[in-house]
MARDOSE-785347 format. One record per residue: residue number from 1; residue in three letters; chain; x, y, z of N, C-alpha, C in turn. Coordinates in pm, whole numbers, plus 32768, in hexadecimal, padded with zeros to 4 digits. Example, Ala and Ser with C-alpha at 12.3 -4.5 7.8 and 13.67 -1.06 7.14 Angstrom:
{rec 1 "ala" "A" {8527 7DC7 830C} {84CE 7E3E 830C} {8528 7EB6 830C}}
{rec 2 "ser" "A" {8505 7F1F 82C4} {8557 7F96 82CA} {850A 8003 8313}}
This chain:
{rec 1 "unk" "A" {D8F9 D674 52F3} {D8E5 D6A3 5290} {D93A D72D 5270}}
{rec 2 "unk" "A" {D984 D73F 520B} {D9DE D7AC 51F4} {D985 D81A 51C0}}
{rec 3 "unk" "A" {D9C5 D88D 51B9} {D989 D904 5188} {D96E D8FE 5100}}
{rec 4 "unk" "A" {D9C6 D8B3 509F} {D9A4 D8AD 501E} {D927 D860 5004}}
{rec 5 "unk" "A" {D914 D7F2 504C} {D89D D7AA 503A} {D815 D802 505E}}
{rec 6 "unk" "A" {D82B D83C 50C6} {D7C8 D897 50F3} {D79E D900 5077}}
{rec 7 "unk" "A" {D7FD D93D 5037} {D7F5 D993 4FCA} {D7AB D94A 4F51}}
{rec 8 "unk" "A" {D7E3 D8D4 4F3F} {D7A9 D888 4EC6} {D71F D86B 4EDD}}
{rec 9 "unk" "A" {D6FA D836 4F54} {D673 D80C 4F6E} {D612 D897 4F73}}
{rec 10 "unk" "A" {D644 D8FD 4F9D} {D5FE D979 4F9D} {D5DD D9B0 4F16}}
{rec 11 "unk" "A" {D64A D9A5 4EC2} {D63C D9D5 4E3C} {D5DA D977 4DEB}}
{rec 12 "unk" "A" {D5D6 D904 4E0F} {D582 D89E 4DCB} {D500 D8BC 4DF7}}
{rec 13 "unk" "A" {D4D1 D8CE 4E64} {D44E D8EF 4E92} {D41A D973 4E65}}
{rec 14 "unk" "A" {D474 D9D8 4E55} {D450 DA58 4E1F} {D43B DA4D 4D8E}}
{rec 15 "unk" "A" {D489 D9F8 4D4E} {D46B D9F8 4CAF} {D3E7 D9A4 4CA3}}
{rec 16 "unk" "A" {D3C0 D947 4CF3} {D348 D8EA 4CE1} {D2D6 D962 4D04}}
{rec 17 "unk" "A" {D2D9 D99D 4D66} {D26E D9F8 4D8F} {D256 DA66 4D1C}}
{rec 18 "unk" "A" {D2C8 DA93 4CE6} {D2B9 DAFA 4C84} {D278 DAC0 4C09}}
{rec 19 "unk" "A" {D28E DA49 4BF2} {D250 D9FF 4B70} {D1C4 D9E0 4B92}}
{rec 20 "unk" "A" {D1A4 D9BE 4C0D} {D114 D98F 4C34} {D0CC DA10 4C2C}}
{rec 21 "unk" "A" {D0FD DA87 4C66} {D0AE DB02 4C71} {D097 DB41 4BE6}}
{rec 22 "unk" "A" {D0F8 DB29 4B8A} {D0F0 DB52 4AF7} {D07F DB04 4AB9}}
{rec 23 "unk" "A" {D072 DA8C 4ACB} {CFFD DA43 4A8B} {CF71 DA59 4ACB}}
{rec 24 "unk" "A" {CF7D DA97 4B49} {CF0C DAB0 4B89} {CEC3 DB43 4B66}}
{rec 25 "unk" "A" {CF0F DB90 4B1F} {CEDE DC19 4AF8} {CE7A DC06 4A92}}
{rec 26 "unk" "A" {CDFF DC48 4AB1} {CD8C DC4D 4A4C} {CDB8 DC77 49BB}}
{rec 27 "unk" "A" {CD75 DC36 4964} {CD9F DC4E 48DA} {CD77 DCE8 48B1}}
{rec 28 "unk" "A" {CD0F DD17 48F1} {CCCF DD9E 48CA} {CD3F DE12 48E8}}
{rec 29 "unk" "A" {CD99 DDE5 494F} {CE04 DE40 4980} {CE6A DE3B 4920}}
{rec 30 "unk" "A" {CE80 DDBF 48D3} {CEEF DDBF 4877} {CEDA DDED 47F0}}
{rec 31 "unk" "A" {CE56 DE0B 47CE} {CE36 DE2A 4752} {CE23 DEBB 4735}}
{rec 32 "unk" "A" {CE49 DF09 4796} {CE4E DFAA 478E} {CEC7 DFC9 472E}}
{rec 33 "unk" "A" {CEB0 E029 46DC} {CF0B E05D 4680} {CF93 E083 46AA}}
{rec 34 "unk" "A" {CF97 E0BF 4736} {D019 E0ED 476F} {D063 E074 4798}}
{rec 35 "unk" "A" {D031 E00D 47C8} {D065 DF8F 47EF} {D098 DF3C 4780}}
{rec 36 "unk" "A" {D04E DF3F 4721} {D081 DEF0 46A0} {D0FF DF35 466A}}
{rec 37 "unk" "A" {D105 DFCC 466B} {D176 E009 462C} {D1F2 DFED 4696}}
{rec 38 "unk" "A" {D1DA DFE4 4712} {D244 DFCC 476D} {D277 DF36 4750}}
{rec 39 "unk" "A" {D21A DED6 474C} {D244 DE51 4721} {D28D DE3A 469C}}
{rec 40 "unk" "A" {D26C DE97 4644} {D2B1 DE7F 45CE} {D34B DEC7 45D7}}
{rec 41 "unk" "A" {D360 DF27 462E} {D3DA DF64 463C} {D43A DF0B 46A3}}
{rec 42 "unk" "A" {D40B DEC7 46F6} {D454 DE84 4766} {D4CD DE26 4728}}
{rec 43 "unk" "A" {D4B3 DDD6 46B9} {D522 DD7F 4692} {D591 DDD8 464F}}
{rec 44 "unk" "A" {D569 DE50 4611} {D5C6 DE9E 45C8} {D61E DEDB 4638}}
{rec 45 "unk" "A" {D5E3 DF0C 4696} {D638 DF4C 470E} {D695 DEF0 4744}}
{rec 46 "unk" "A" {D65F DE7A 4775} {D6AD DE06 47AF} {D735 DDE6 4750}}
{rec 47 "unk" "A" {D709 DDD3 46D8} {D778 DDB8 4672} {D7E5 DE20 465F}}
{rec 48 "unk" "A" {D7B1 DE9B 465F} {D805 DF0B 4654} {D864 DF10 46CD}}
{rec 49 "unk" "A" {D819 DF04 474C} {D880 DF0B 47C8} {D8CD DE91 47C0}}
{rec 50 "unk" "A" {D8A8 DE25 479A} {D91D DDC0 4791} {D98A DDC5 4734}}
{rec 51 "unk" "A" {D965 DE02 46BC} {D9CA DE1E 4664} {DA2C DE8F 4696}}
{rec 52 "unk" "A" {D9FA DEFB 46D0} {DA45 DF55 470D} {DAA7 DF26 4774}}
{rec 53 "unk" "A" {DA73 DEDA 47CA} {DAC5 DEAB 4846} {DB30 DE4E 4810}}
{rec 54 "unk" "A" {DB12 DDEF 47A7} {DB72 DD95 4777} {DBDD DDD8 4717}}
{rec 55 "unk" "A" {DBB4 DE5A 46E7} {DC0C DEA1 4691} {DC71 DEF1 46DB}}
{rec 56 "unk" "A" {DC38 DF42 473E} {DC86 DFAB 4776} {DCAA DF87 480D}}
{rec 57 "unk" "A" {DCA1 DF1A 484A} {DCC4 DEEB 48C6} {DD1F DE84 48C7}}
{rec 58 "unk" "A" {DD85 DE83 4921} {DDDE DE17 4939} {DDFC DE0E 49CC}}
{rec 59 "unk" "A" {DDA3 DDB4 4A00} {DD9A DD9D 4A8D} {DD62 DE29 4ACD}}
{rec 60 "unk" "A" {DDA6 DE7D 4B12} {DD67 DEEC 4B4C} {DDA6 DF6F 4B05}}
{rec 61 "unk" "A" {DDDD DF70 4A97} {DE16 DFD8 4A57} {DDD9 DFE3 49CD}}
{rec 62 "unk" "A" {DDC7 E068 49A9} {DD92 E086 491D} {DE12 E09A 48C9}}
{rec 63 "unk" "A" {DE02 E048 4854} {DE66 E044 47E2} {DE25 E05B 4765}}
{rec 64 "unk" "A" {DE85 E093 470F} {DE5A E0A0 4680} {DECB E04E 462E}}
{rec 65 "unk" "A" {DEA5 DFEB 45F6} {DF03 DF94 45B3} {DECB DF62 4529}}
{rec 66 "unk" "A" {DEF7 DEEC 44FF} {DECC DEC9 446C} {DE3A DEA1 446D}}
{rec 67 "unk" "A" {DDFC DE8C 44DC} {DD76 DE61 44DB} {DD1F DEE1 44B2}}
{rec 68 "unk" "A" {DD45 DF5B 44DB} {DCF3 DFD3 44B3} {DCFE DFE0 4425}}
{rec 69 "unk" "A" {DD6F DFC9 43D2} {DD7D DFCD 4348} {DD16 DF6C 4307}}
{rec 70 "unk" "A" {DD01 DEF4 434A} {DC9C DE91 430A} {DC0B DEC1 4317}}
{rec 71 "unk" "A" {DBED DEFA 4389} {DB76 DF4D 43A5} {DB55 DFB7 433C}}
{rec 72 "unk" "A" {DBB9 E014 4330} {DBAB E078 42DB} {DB90 E03F 4246}}
{rec 73 "unk" "A" {DBDC DFD4 4211} {DBD4 DFA5 418D} {DB44 DF6E 4190}}
{rec 74 "unk" "A" {DB0D DF25 41E8} {DA92 DEFE 41E9} {DA1A DF58 41E5}}
{rec 75 "unk" "A" {DA2D DFC0 422A} {D9CD E030 4224} {D9C6 E06B 419B}}
{rec 76 "unk" "A" {DA3F E07B 4156} {DA46 E0B3 40C9} {DA0B E053 4072}}
{rec 77 "unk" "A" {DA18 DFD3 407A} {D9D1 DF72 4034} {D934 DF77 4044}}
{rec 78 "unk" "A" {D916 DF82 40BB} {D87D DF88 40E7} {D846 E007 40A3}}
{rec 79 "unk" "A" {D885 E070 40A1} {D85E E0EF 405D} {D850 E0E1 3FCE}}
{rec 80 "unk" "A" {D8A4 E097 3F9C} {D898 E078 3F0F} {D845 E006 3ED7}}
{rec 81 "unk" "A" {D7EB DFD1 3F44} {D793 DF68 3F2D} {D7CC DEF4 3F09}}
{rec 82 "unk" "A" {D844 DEC7 3F45} {D87D DE42 3F0D} {D838 DDCF 3F50}}
{rec 83 "unk" "A" {D827 DD5A 3F18} {D7F5 DCE8 3F61} {D838 DCC5 3FD3}}
{rec 84 "unk" "A" {D7F3 DC84 4030} {D82A DC63 40B7} {D8B0 DC19 40B7}}
{rec 85 "unk" "A" {D8C2 DBB1 4064} {D941 DB58 405B} {D9B4 DBB9 402E}}
{rec 86 "unk" "A" {D991 DC0C 3FCE} {D9FA DC77 3FA7} {DA35 DCE4 4012}}
{rec 87 "unk" "A" {D9C3 DD04 4062} {D9EC DD5A 40DD} {DA44 DD05 413F}}
{rec 88 "unk" "A" {DA1C DC97 4164} {DA5F DC4C 41CB} {DAFD DC2B 418A}}
{rec 89 "unk" "A" {DB09 DBE3 4113} {DB83 DBCB 40DF} {DBDA DC3F 40C8}}
{rec 90 "unk" "A" {DB9D DCB3 4092} {DBFA DD34 4099} {DC2C DD59 411B}}
{rec 91 "unk" "A" {DBDD DD5E 4176} {DC04 DD86 41ED} {DC73 DD2C 4230}}
{rec 92 "unk" "A" {DC58 DCB3 4217} {DCBA DC46 4253} {DD41 DC4A 420E}}
{rec 93 "unk" "A" {DD45 DC60 418F} {DDC2 DC62 4148} {DE0F DCE4 415B}}
{rec 94 "unk" "A" {DDBC DD5B 416C} {DDF6 DDD5 4193} {DE3C DDD0 422F}}
{rec 95 "unk" "A" {DDF2 DD9D 4287} {DE1C DD89 42FA} {DEA4 DD25 4305}}
{rec 96 "unk" "A" {DE91 DCBE 42C1} {DEFF DC5F 42BD} {DF78 DC9C 4277}}
{rec 97 "unk" "A" {DF70 DCE4 420B} {DFE3 DD2F 41D0} {E01F DD95 4226}}
{rec 98 "unk" "A" {DFD0 DDE1 4268} {E01F DE47 42B1} {E054 DE04 432E}}
{rec 99 "unk" "A" {E02C DDA2 4375} {E061 DD53 43DF} {E0E8 DD1C 43A5}}
{rec 100 "unk" "A" {E0F0 DCDE 432D} {E167 DC9D 4310} {E1D0 DD0A 42DC}}
{rec 101 "unk" "A" {E19C DD78 42AF} {E20C DDE1 4290} {E245 DE29 42F2}}
{rec 102 "unk" "A" {E1EE DE40 436C} {E224 DE78 43C9} {E241 DE2C 4444}}
């Protein structure tokens, strides 16, 4: 068995154990106000981290290119309370336009 398969099996067992332990936590622990606030913010933080990495990283280097302009336009649209489709389309058009111009 190669090292890759050992890593895959180890990751699978770890993921299963994490999921099992998560279902075994008593409900009274999860209903605390601090835990509920943290659970509300976790998806936002993960999405922010994903967008940041996808926008400002190219393999192992930090770059500022057309994607940063798209994120900036989407932030402005969100600040102006634009509907989500408008935010996405305006960011995509801006990013594509800058990519094609330069």
